[in-house]
C-alpha positions in Angstrom: -0.4 -0.2 -0.4 1.5 3.4 -1.0 1.5 6.3 1.5 -1.7 8.4 1.9 -2.4 11.8 -0.3 -3.1 15.0 1.3 -5.2 16.6 -1.3 -5.5 20.5 -0.4 -8.6 22.7 -1.6 -9.5 26.6 -1.0 -12.7 28.1 -0.6 -13.0 31.9 -1.0 -15.1 34.3 -0.5 -15.3 38.4 -0.1 -13.7 38.3 3.8 -12.1 35.4 4.6 -10.5 32.3 3.5 -11.0 28.7 4.4 -8.4 25.6 3.6 -9.4 22.3 4.3 -6.9 19.3 3.8 -8.3 15.6 3.2 -6.2 12.1 3.8 -7.0 9.9 0.8 -5.3 6.4 1.0 -4.3 4.4 -2.0 -4.1 0.8 -1.7 -5.8 -2.6 -2.5 -9.5 -3.8 -2.1 -9.7 -7.2 -1.4 -13.6 -7.1 -2.5 -12.7 -6.5 -6.4 -9.0 -7.6 -6.3 -7.4 -4.6 -8.0 -5.5 -1.0 -6.8 -8.2 2.2 -5.6 -8.8 5.0 -3.8 -10.1 5.5 -0.5 -9.5 2.1 1.1 -10.6 1.7 4.1 -9.3 -1.0 7.0 -12.6 -3.8 7.1 -11.3 -6.0 9.2 -7.7 -7.6 10.4 -7.7 -11.4 10.1 -5.9 -13.2 13.2 -2.9 -15.5 12.1 -1.5 -18.5 14.4 1.5 -19.2 12.5 3.1 -16.7 10.6 3.5 -13.2 11.9 1.6 -10.5 11.1 -1.8 -10.3 11.1 -3.9 -9.9 7.2 -5.3 -6.2 6.8 -8.5 -6.4 4.5 -8.9 -3.3 3.0 -12.2 -2.2 0.8 -12.6 0.6 -1.5 -16.0 2.9 -1.7 -18.1 1.0 -4.9 -17.2 -1.7 -2.6 -18.3 -1.0 0.6 -21.3 0.0 -0.6 -22.3 -2.9 -2.7 -20.9 -5.4 0.0 -22.1 -3.3 2.7 -18.9 -3.5 4.6 -18.5 -1.0 8.0 -14.5 0.5 8.0 -13.7 -0.9 11.4 -12.6 2.5 12.4 -16.3 3.5 12.4 -17.3 0.7 14.2 
């Protein structure tokens, strides 16, 4: 998985300027088996024999289609 990319947008009105920063993660979606933007961690599977726990990530279309709830939102 690659590092999150920071996107910055500026909203300007006649009297004030507001800057909003959004972090977008690029990575691998385990549901459609491909690279995707805005992947979120869905679950971490425990393994007994091998070090490290595999993590399952999903992109927005797969989260909607399969009604997946990101781990951080539970």
